[in-house]
PDB file of N, CA, C and O in Angstrom:
ATOM      1  N   MET A   1       3.259   6.379   3.590  1.00  0.00           N
ATOM      2  CA  MET A   1       2.756   7.028   4.767  1.00  0.00           C
ATOM      3  C   MET A   1       2.648   8.515   4.453  1.00  0.00           C
ATOM      4  O   MET A   1       3.542   9.097   3.839  1.00  0.00           O
ATOM      5  N   PHE A   2       1.563   9.113   4.874  1.00  0.00           N
ATOM      6  CA  PHE A   2       1.354  10.537   4.682  1.00  0.00           C
ATOM      7  C   PHE A   2       1.587  11.259   5.994  1.00  0.00           C
ATOM      8  O   PHE A   2       1.101  10.828   7.040  1.00  0.00           O
ATOM      9  N   VAL A   3       2.324  12.352   5.945  1.00  0.00           N
ATOM     10  CA  VAL A   3       2.575  13.162   7.133  1.00  0.00           C
ATOM     11  C   VAL A   3       2.144  14.587   6.853  1.00  0.00           C
ATOM     12  O   VAL A   3       2.145  15.037   5.707  1.00  0.00           O
ATOM     13  N   GLN A   4       1.776  15.290   7.906  1.00  0.00           N
ATOM     14  CA  GLN A   4       1.319  16.667   7.742  1.00  0.00           C
ATOM     15  C   GLN A   4       2.502  17.550   7.400  1.00  0.00           C
ATOM     16  O   GLN A   4       3.568  17.451   8.008  1.00  0.00           O
ATOM     17  N   SER A   5       2.302  18.406   6.429  1.00  0.00           N
ATOM     18  CA  SER A   5       3.331  19.335   5.992  1.00  0.00           C
ATOM     19  C   SER A   5       3.487  20.451   7.023  1.00  0.00           C
ATOM     20  O   SER A   5       2.498  20.994   7.516  1.00  0.00           O
ATOM     21  N   LYS A   6       4.729  20.784   7.341  1.00  0.00           N
ATOM     22  CA  LYS A   6       4.978  21.888   8.265  1.00  0.00           C
ATOM     23  C   LYS A   6       4.902  23.227   7.542  1.00  0.00           C
ATOM     24  O   LYS A   6       4.652  24.262   8.160  1.00  0.00           O
ATOM     25  N   GLU A   7       5.122  23.203   6.222  1.00  0.00           N
ATOM     26  CA  GLU A   7       5.095  24.442   5.447  1.00  0.00           C
ATOM     27  C   GLU A   7       3.663  24.912   5.169  1.00  0.00           C
ATOM     28  O   GLU A   7       3.391  26.113   5.176  1.00  0.00           O
ATOM     29  N   GLN A   8       2.756  23.974   4.926  1.00  0.00           N
ATOM     30  CA  GLN A   8       1.378  24.291   4.572  1.00  0.00           C
ATOM     31  C   GLN A   8       0.424  23.605   5.546  1.00  0.00           C
ATOM     32  O   GLN A   8       0.160  22.412   5.399  1.00  0.00           O
ATOM     33  N   PRO A   9      -0.100  24.329   6.537  1.00  0.00           N
ATOM     34  CA  PRO A   9      -1.044  23.711   7.474  1.00  0.00           C
ATOM     35  C   PRO A   9      -2.229  23.083   6.740  1.00  0.00           C
ATOM     36  O   PRO A   9      -2.792  23.675   5.819  1.00  0.00           O
ATOM     37  N   GLY A  10      -2.597  21.872   7.166  1.00  0.00           N
ATOM     38  CA  GLY A  10      -3.710  21.158   6.549  1.00  0.00           C
ATOM     39  C   GLY A  10      -3.331  20.389   5.299  1.00  0.00           C
ATOM     40  O   GLY A  10      -4.174  19.699   4.725  1.00  0.00           O
ATOM     41  N   GLU A  11      -2.078  20.491   4.860  1.00  0.00           N
ATOM     42  CA  GLU A  11      -1.612  19.778   3.671  1.00  0.00           C
ATOM     43  C   GLU A  11      -0.768  18.585   4.119  1.00  0.00           C
ATOM     44  O   GLU A  11      -0.017  18.670   5.091  1.00  0.00           O
ATOM     45  N   PHE A  12      -0.904  17.485   3.403  1.00  0.00           N
ATOM     46  CA  PHE A  12      -0.157  16.286   3.727  1.00  0.00           C
ATOM     47  C   PHE A  12       0.732  15.923   2.552  1.00  0.00           C
ATOM     48  O   PHE A  12       0.390  16.178   1.397  1.00  0.00           O
ATOM     49  N   ARG A  13       1.870  15.328   2.855  1.00  0.00           N
ATOM     50  CA  ARG A  13       2.781  14.877   1.800  1.00  0.00           C
ATOM     51  C   ARG A  13       3.180  13.442   2.092  1.00  0.00           C
ATOM     52  O   ARG A  13       3.175  13.003   3.242  1.00  0.00           O
ATOM     53  N   TRP A  14       3.529  12.710   1.029  1.00  0.00           N
ATOM     54  CA  TRP A  14       3.925  11.320   1.180  1.00  0.00           C
ATOM     55  C   TRP A  14       5.362  11.258   1.660  1.00  0.00           C
ATOM     56  O   TRP A  14       6.217  12.022   1.212  1.00  0.00           O
ATOM     57  N   GLN A  15       5.618  10.330   2.587  1.00  0.00           N
ATOM     58  CA  GLN A  15       6.956  10.085   3.103  1.00  0.00           C
ATOM     59  C   GLN A  15       7.125   8.580   3.224  1.00  0.00           C
ATOM     60  O   GLN A  15       6.205   7.905   3.686  1.00  0.00           O
ATOM     61  N   PRO A  16       8.263   8.032   2.828  1.00  0.00           N
ATOM     62  CA  PRO A  16       8.458   6.588   2.918  1.00  0.00           C
ATOM     63  C   PRO A  16       8.310   6.087   4.351  1.00  0.00           C
ATOM     64  O   PRO A  16       8.819   6.697   5.292  1.00  0.00           O
ATOM     65  N   GLY A  17       7.603   4.965   4.500  1.00  0.00           N
ATOM     66  CA  GLY A  17       7.454   4.336   5.808  1.00  0.00           C
ATOM     67  C   GLY A  17       8.648   3.462   6.130  1.00  0.00           C
ATOM     68  O   GLY A  17       9.613   3.422   5.367  1.00  0.00           O
ATOM     69  N   SER A  18       8.594   2.770   7.236  1.00  0.00           N
ATOM     70  CA  SER A  18       9.743   1.990   7.700  1.00  0.00           C
ATOM     71  C   SER A  18      10.093   0.828   6.766  1.00  0.00           C
ATOM     72  O   SER A  18      11.274   0.548   6.557  1.00  0.00           O
ATOM     73  N   VAL A  19       9.097   0.152   6.205  1.00  0.00           N
ATOM     74  CA  VAL A  19       9.390  -0.962   5.289  1.00  0.00           C
ATOM     75  C   VAL A  19       9.985  -0.427   3.986  1.00  0.00           C
ATOM     76  O   VAL A  19      10.938  -0.999   3.456  1.00  0.00           O
ATOM     77  N   THR A  20       9.433   0.654   3.477  1.00  0.00           N
ATOM     78  CA  THR A  20       9.971   1.251   2.248  1.00  0.00           C
ATOM     79  C   THR A  20      11.404   1.705   2.461  1.00  0.00           C
ATOM     80  O   THR A  20      12.247   1.510   1.586  1.00  0.00           O
ATOM     81  N   GLN A  21      11.693   2.303   3.602  1.00  0.00           N
ATOM     82  CA  GLN A  21      13.060   2.718   3.901  1.00  0.00           C
ATOM     83  C   GLN A  21      13.991   1.515   3.991  1.00  0.00           C
ATOM     84  O   GLN A  21      15.132   1.575   3.533  1.00  0.00           O
ATOM     85  N   ALA A  22      13.511   0.427   4.578  1.00  0.00           N
ATOM     86  CA  ALA A  22      14.322  -0.794   4.677  1.00  0.00           C
ATOM     87  C   ALA A  22      14.631  -1.348   3.287  1.00  0.00           C
ATOM     88  O   ALA A  22      15.753  -1.783   3.026  1.00  0.00           O
ATOM     89  N   ILE A  23      13.644  -1.334   2.401  1.00  0.00           N
ATOM     90  CA  ILE A  23      13.827  -1.837   1.040  1.00  0.00           C
ATOM     91  C   ILE A  23      14.869  -1.006   0.298  1.00  0.00           C
ATOM     92  O   ILE A  23      15.720  -1.552  -0.404  1.00  0.00           O
ATOM     93  N   CYS A  24      14.801   0.308   0.454  1.00  0.00           N
ATOM     94  CA  CYS A  24      15.720   1.220  -0.246  1.00  0.00           C
ATOM     95  C   CYS A  24      17.143   1.162   0.294  1.00  0.00           C
ATOM     96  O   CYS A  24      18.103   1.317  -0.460  1.00  0.00           O
ATOM     97  N   ASN A  25      17.279   0.941   1.598  1.00  0.00           N
ATOM     98  CA  ASN A  25      18.588   1.022   2.239  1.00  0.00           C
ATOM     99  C   ASN A  25      19.212  -0.323   2.579  1.00  0.00           C
ATOM    100  O   ASN A  25      20.327  -0.369   3.099  1.00  0.00           O
ATOM    101  N   GLY A  26      18.517  -1.413   2.295  1.00  0.00           N
ATOM    102  CA  GLY A  26      19.067  -2.734   2.547  1.00  0.00           C
ATOM    103  C   GLY A  26      19.001  -3.166   3.999  1.00  0.00           C
ATOM    104  O   GLY A  26      19.777  -4.022   4.426  1.00  0.00           O
ATOM    105  N   PHE A  27      18.074  -2.579   4.772  1.00  0.00           N
ATOM    106  CA  PHE A  27      17.927  -2.954   6.176  1.00  0.00           C
ATOM    107  C   PHE A  27      17.109  -4.232   6.291  1.00  0.00           C
ATOM    108  O   PHE A  27      16.355  -4.588   5.385  1.00  0.00           O
ATOM    109  N   TRP A  28      17.266  -4.901   7.395  1.00  0.00           N
ATOM    110  CA  TRP A  28      16.472  -6.091   7.680  1.00  0.00           C
ATOM    111  C   TRP A  28      15.096  -5.686   8.179  1.00  0.00           C
ATOM    112  O   TRP A  28      14.932  -4.637   8.802  1.00  0.00           O
ATOM    113  N   VAL A  29      14.113  -6.527   7.900  1.00  0.00           N
ATOM    114  CA  VAL A  29      12.766  -6.370   8.445  1.00  0.00           C
ATOM    115  C   VAL A  29      12.388  -7.718   9.045  1.00  0.00           C
ATOM    116  O   VAL A  29      12.450  -8.746   8.370  1.00  0.00           O
ATOM    117  N   VAL A  30      12.000  -7.708  10.309  1.00  0.00           N
ATOM    118  CA  VAL A  30      11.578  -8.939  10.984  1.00  0.00           C
ATOM    119  C   VAL A  30      10.070  -8.859  11.160  1.00  0.00           C
ATOM    120  O   VAL A  30       9.554  -7.931  11.783  1.00  0.00           O
ATOM    121  N   VAL A  31       9.370  -9.840  10.606  1.00  0.00           N
ATOM    122  CA  VAL A  31       7.911  -9.880  10.701  1.00  0.00           C
ATOM    123  C   VAL A  31       7.535 -11.149  11.452  1.00  0.00           C
ATOM    124  O   VAL A  31       7.777 -12.263  10.988  1.00  0.00           O
ATOM    125  N   GLU A  32       6.944 -10.953  12.608  1.00  0.00           N
ATOM    126  CA  GLU A  32       6.511 -12.085  13.415  1.00  0.00           C
ATOM    127  C   GLU A  32       5.138 -12.541  12.937  1.00  0.00           C
ATOM    128  O   GLU A  32       4.264 -11.717  12.670  1.00  0.00           O
ATOM    129  N   ASP A  33       4.950 -13.849  12.830  1.00  0.00           N
ATOM    130  CA  ASP A  33       3.675 -14.438  12.403  1.00  0.00           C
ATOM    131  C   ASP A  33       3.210 -13.903  11.050  1.00  0.00           C
ATOM    132  O   ASP A  33       2.054 -13.506  10.901  1.00  0.00           O
ATOM    133  N   VAL A  34       4.105 -13.892  10.070  1.00  0.00           N
ATOM    134  CA  VAL A  34       3.765 -13.376   8.744  1.00  0.00           C
ATOM    135  C   VAL A  34       2.608 -14.155   8.126  1.00  0.00           C
ATOM    136  O   VAL A  34       1.865 -13.621   7.302  1.00  0.00           O
ATOM    137  N   ASP A  35       2.457 -15.417   8.522  1.00  0.00           N
ATOM    138  CA  ASP A  35       1.352 -16.219   7.991  1.00  0.00           C
ATOM    139  C   ASP A  35      -0.007 -15.712   8.481  1.00  0.00           C
ATOM    140  O   ASP A  35      -1.039 -16.047   7.899  1.00  0.00           O
ATOM    141  N   LYS A  36      -0.012 -14.916   9.533  1.00  0.00           N
ATOM    142  CA  LYS A  36      -1.260 -14.360  10.057  1.00  0.00           C
ATOM    143  C   LYS A  36      -1.512 -12.936   9.566  1.00  0.00           C
ATOM    144  O   LYS A  36      -2.522 -12.325   9.914  1.00  0.00           O
ATOM    145  N   ALA A  37      -0.599 -12.416   8.764  1.00  0.00           N
ATOM    146  CA  ALA A  37      -0.757 -11.063   8.226  1.00  0.00           C
ATOM    147  C   ALA A  37      -1.905 -11.044   7.219  1.00  0.00           C
ATOM    148  O   ALA A  37      -2.280 -12.076   6.664  1.00  0.00           O
ATOM    149  N   SER A  38      -2.446  -9.864   6.999  1.00  0.00           N
ATOM    150  CA  SER A  38      -3.543  -9.729   6.039  1.00  0.00           C
ATOM    151  C   SER A  38      -3.053 -10.082   4.635  1.00  0.00           C
ATOM    152  O   SER A  38      -1.859  -9.977   4.354  1.00  0.00           O
ATOM    153  N   PRO A  39      -3.958 -10.497   3.755  1.00  0.00           N
ATOM    154  CA  PRO A  39      -3.564 -10.803   2.376  1.00  0.00           C
ATOM    155  C   PRO A  39      -2.888  -9.621   1.675  1.00  0.00           C
ATOM    156  O   PRO A  39      -2.022  -9.828   0.824  1.00  0.00           O
ATOM    157  N   ASP A  40      -3.269  -8.394   2.017  1.00  0.00           N
ATOM    158  CA  ASP A  40      -2.629  -7.219   1.420  1.00  0.00           C
ATOM    159  C   ASP A  40      -1.147  -7.166   1.765  1.00  0.00           C
ATOM    160  O   ASP A  40      -0.308  -6.917   0.900  1.00  0.00           O
ATOM    161  N   VAL A  41      -0.834  -7.400   3.020  1.00  0.00           N
ATOM    162  CA  VAL A  41       0.557  -7.373   3.467  1.00  0.00           C
ATOM    163  C   VAL A  41       1.333  -8.523   2.827  1.00  0.00           C
ATOM    164  O   VAL A  41       2.459  -8.334   2.366  1.00  0.00           O
ATOM    165  N   GLN A  42       0.739  -9.701   2.800  1.00  0.00           N
ATOM    166  CA  GLN A  42       1.408 -10.852   2.193  1.00  0.00           C
ATOM    167  C   GLN A  42       1.671 -10.634   0.709  1.00  0.00           C
ATOM    168  O   GLN A  42       2.714 -11.042   0.198  1.00  0.00           O
ATOM    169  N   SER A  43       0.735  -9.996   0.014  1.00  0.00           N
ATOM    170  CA  SER A  43       0.921  -9.769  -1.430  1.00  0.00           C
ATOM    171  C   SER A  43       2.048  -8.785  -1.704  1.00  0.00           C
ATOM    172  O   SER A  43       2.647  -8.818  -2.779  1.00  0.00           O
ATOM    173  N   ILE A  44       2.344  -7.914  -0.753  1.00  0.00           N
ATOM    174  CA  ILE A  44       3.465  -6.980  -0.905  1.00  0.00           C
ATOM    175  C   ILE A  44       4.782  -7.680  -0.581  1.00  0.00           C
ATOM    176  O   ILE A  44       5.781  -7.487  -1.275  1.00  0.00           O
ATOM    177  N   LEU A  45       4.781  -8.490   0.471  1.00  0.00           N
ATOM    178  CA  LEU A  45       6.017  -9.129   0.916  1.00  0.00           C
ATOM    179  C   LEU A  45       6.468 -10.278   0.021  1.00  0.00           C
ATOM    180  O   LEU A  45       7.670 -10.476  -0.159  1.00  0.00           O
ATOM    181  N   LEU A  46       5.539 -11.034  -0.539  1.00  0.00           N
ATOM    182  CA  LEU A  46       5.901 -12.223  -1.313  1.00  0.00           C
ATOM    183  C   LEU A  46       6.876 -11.924  -2.463  1.00  0.00           C
ATOM    184  O   LEU A  46       7.901 -12.600  -2.555  1.00  0.00           O
ATOM    185  N   PRO A  47       6.612 -10.953  -3.335  1.00  0.00           N
ATOM    186  CA  PRO A  47       7.583 -10.684  -4.407  1.00  0.00           C
ATOM    187  C   PRO A  47       8.959 -10.285  -3.866  1.00  0.00           C
ATOM    188  O   PRO A  47       9.984 -10.625  -4.458  1.00  0.00           O
ATOM    189  N   LEU A  48       8.980  -9.572  -2.752  1.00  0.00           N
ATOM    190  CA  LEU A  48      10.260  -9.178  -2.162  1.00  0.00           C
ATOM    191  C   LEU A  48      11.017 -10.395  -1.660  1.00  0.00           C
ATOM    192  O   LEU A  48      12.234 -10.484  -1.823  1.00  0.00           O
ATOM    193  N   LEU A  49      10.303 -11.334  -1.050  1.00  0.00           N
ATOM    194  CA  LEU A  49      10.935 -12.553  -0.562  1.00  0.00           C
ATOM    195  C   LEU A  49      11.423 -13.443  -1.693  1.00  0.00           C
ATOM    196  O   LEU A  49      12.356 -14.228  -1.523  1.00  0.00           O
ATOM    197  N   GLU A  50      10.780 -13.314  -2.850  1.00  0.00           N
ATOM    198  CA  GLU A  50      11.172 -14.105  -4.015  1.00  0.00           C
ATOM    199  C   GLU A  50      12.282 -13.436  -4.821  1.00  0.00           C
ATOM    200  O   GLU A  50      12.702 -13.965  -5.850  1.00  0.00           O
ATOM    201  N   GLY A  51      12.764 -12.272  -4.362  1.00  0.00           N
ATOM    202  CA  GLY A  51      13.905 -11.630  -5.003  1.00  0.00           C
ATOM    203  C   GLY A  51      13.568 -10.554  -6.012  1.00  0.00           C
ATOM    204  O   GLY A  51      14.378 -10.278  -6.898  1.00  0.00           O
ATOM    205  N   ALA A  52      12.414  -9.942  -5.912  1.00  0.00           N
ATOM    206  CA  ALA A  52      12.055  -8.873  -6.839  1.00  0.00           C
ATOM    207  C   ALA A  52      13.093  -7.751  -6.782  1.00  0.00           C
ATOM    208  O   ALA A  52      13.643  -7.472  -5.717  1.00  0.00           O
ATOM    209  N   SER A  53      13.361  -7.111  -7.915  1.00  0.00           N
ATOM    210  CA  SER A  53      14.361  -6.044  -7.954  1.00  0.00           C
ATOM    211  C   SER A  53      13.737  -4.654  -7.866  1.00  0.00           C
ATOM    212  O   SER A  53      14.448  -3.656  -7.746  1.00  0.00           O
ATOM    213  N   SER A  54      12.402  -4.591  -7.925  1.00  0.00           N
ATOM    214  CA  SER A  54      11.736  -3.301  -7.769  1.00  0.00           C
ATOM    215  C   SER A  54      10.441  -3.497  -6.980  1.00  0.00           C
ATOM    216  O   SER A  54       9.945  -4.613  -6.822  1.00  0.00           O
ATOM    217  N   PHE A  55       9.917  -2.386  -6.496  1.00  0.00           N
ATOM    218  CA  PHE A  55       8.768  -2.404  -5.609  1.00  0.00           C
ATOM    219  C   PHE A  55       7.924  -1.174  -5.924  1.00  0.00           C
ATOM    220  O   PHE A  55       8.460  -0.077  -6.082  1.00  0.00           O
ATOM    221  N   ILE A  56       6.613  -1.349  -6.016  1.00  0.00           N
ATOM    222  CA  ILE A  56       5.713  -0.224  -6.253  1.00  0.00           C
ATOM    223  C   ILE A  56       5.043   0.124  -4.931  1.00  0.00           C
ATOM    224  O   ILE A  56       4.372  -0.714  -4.329  1.00  0.00           O
ATOM    225  N   THR A  57       5.225   1.350  -4.486  1.00  0.00           N
ATOM    226  CA  THR A  57       4.622   1.780  -3.223  1.00  0.00           C
ATOM    227  C   THR A  57       3.126   1.974  -3.397  1.00  0.00           C
ATOM    228  O   THR A  57       2.622   2.003  -4.520  1.00  0.00           O
ATOM    229  N   GLY A  58       2.423   2.106  -2.292  1.00  0.00           N
ATOM    230  CA  GLY A  58       1.000   2.404  -2.323  1.00  0.00           C
ATOM    231  C   GLY A  58       0.732   3.761  -2.931  1.00  0.00           C
ATOM    232  O   GLY A  58      -0.394   4.060  -3.328  1.00  0.00           O
ATOM    233  N   HIS A  59       1.764   4.583  -3.005  1.00  0.00           N
ATOM    234  CA  HIS A  59       1.682   5.912  -3.605  1.00  0.00           C
ATOM    235  C   HIS A  59       1.896   5.835  -5.116  1.00  0.00           C
ATOM    236  O   HIS A  59       1.730   6.831  -5.820  1.00  0.00           O
ATOM    237  N   GLY A  60       2.266   4.646  -5.615  1.00  0.00           N
ATOM    238  CA  GLY A  60       2.473   4.449  -7.046  1.00  0.00           C
ATOM    239  C   GLY A  60       3.884   4.720  -7.525  1.00  0.00           C
ATOM    240  O   GLY A  60       4.140   4.745  -8.729  1.00  0.00           O
ATOM    241  N   GLU A  61       4.795   4.923  -6.596  1.00  0.00           N
ATOM    242  CA  GLU A  61       6.186   5.203  -6.948  1.00  0.00           C
ATOM    243  C   GLU A  61       6.967   3.898  -7.056  1.00  0.00           C
ATOM    244  O   GLU A  61       6.862   3.039  -6.180  1.00  0.00           O
ATOM    245  N   ALA A  62       7.747   3.744  -8.120  1.00  0.00           N
ATOM    246  CA  ALA A  62       8.593   2.558  -8.293  1.00  0.00           C
ATOM    247  C   ALA A  62       9.894   2.768  -7.524  1.00  0.00           C
ATOM    248  O   ALA A  62      10.557   3.794  -7.676  1.00  0.00           O
ATOM    249  N   ILE A  63      10.247   1.798  -6.708  1.00  0.00           N
ATOM    250  CA  ILE A  63      11.456   1.881  -5.897  1.00  0.00           C
ATOM    251  C   ILE A  63      12.318   0.666  -6.186  1.00  0.00           C
ATOM    252  O   ILE A  63      11.829  -0.462  -6.240  1.00  0.00           O
ATOM    253  N   ARG A  64      13.592   0.907  -6.367  1.00  0.00           N
ATOM    254  CA  ARG A  64      14.543  -0.170  -6.596  1.00  0.00           C
ATOM    255  C   ARG A  64      14.899  -0.805  -5.252  1.00  0.00           C
ATOM    256  O   ARG A  64      15.199  -0.107  -4.284  1.00  0.00           O
ATOM    257  N   VAL A  65      14.862  -2.132  -5.208  1.00  0.00           N
ATOM    258  CA  VAL A  65      15.181  -2.857  -3.986  1.00  0.00           C
ATOM    259  C   VAL A  65      16.709  -2.903  -3.832  1.00  0.00           C
ATOM    260  O   VAL A  65      17.416  -3.301  -4.757  1.00  0.00           O
ATOM    261  N   HIS A  66      17.200  -2.502  -2.685  1.00  0.00           N
ATOM    262  CA  HIS A  66      18.630  -2.517  -2.393  1.00  0.00           C
ATOM    263  C   HIS A  66      19.134  -3.950  -2.431  1.00  0.00           C
ATOM    264  O   HIS A  66      18.438  -4.865  -1.993  1.00  0.00           O
ATOM    265  N   LYS A  67      20.329  -4.151  -2.949  1.00  0.00           N
ATOM    266  CA  LYS A  67      20.846  -5.523  -3.088  1.00  0.00           C
ATOM    267  C   LYS A  67      21.040  -6.220  -1.741  1.00  0.00           C
ATOM    268  O   LYS A  67      21.084  -7.449  -1.699  1.00  0.00           O
ATOM    269  N   GLY A  68      21.157  -5.479  -0.649  1.00  0.00           N
ATOM    270  CA  GLY A  68      21.344  -6.085   0.669  1.00  0.00           C
ATOM    271  C   GLY A  68      20.036  -6.416   1.385  1.00  0.00           C
ATOM    272  O   GLY A  68      20.049  -6.971   2.484  1.00  0.00           O
ATOM    273  N   PHE A  69      18.889  -6.069   0.752  1.00  0.00           N
ATOM    274  CA  PHE A  69      17.601  -6.314   1.414  1.00  0.00           C
ATOM    275  C   PHE A  69      17.268  -7.772   1.370  1.00  0.00           C
ATOM    276  O   PHE A  69      16.222  -8.181   1.875  1.00  0.00           O
TER     277      PHE A  69
END
């Protein structure tokens, strides 16, 4: 997720979204009707559900999946 920088007007910086934060901190994520989600969303969630130990964000950053996720 990109948010507007407070230091530089008109500049945006990447900030982890809620799912990325959940992956990093071991929080639960509840997804209703996951079978109806877009293929993009399903392709991100499937490796996590299968026990992947790392995750690549849309920003290209590799993130380690918390053991409690």
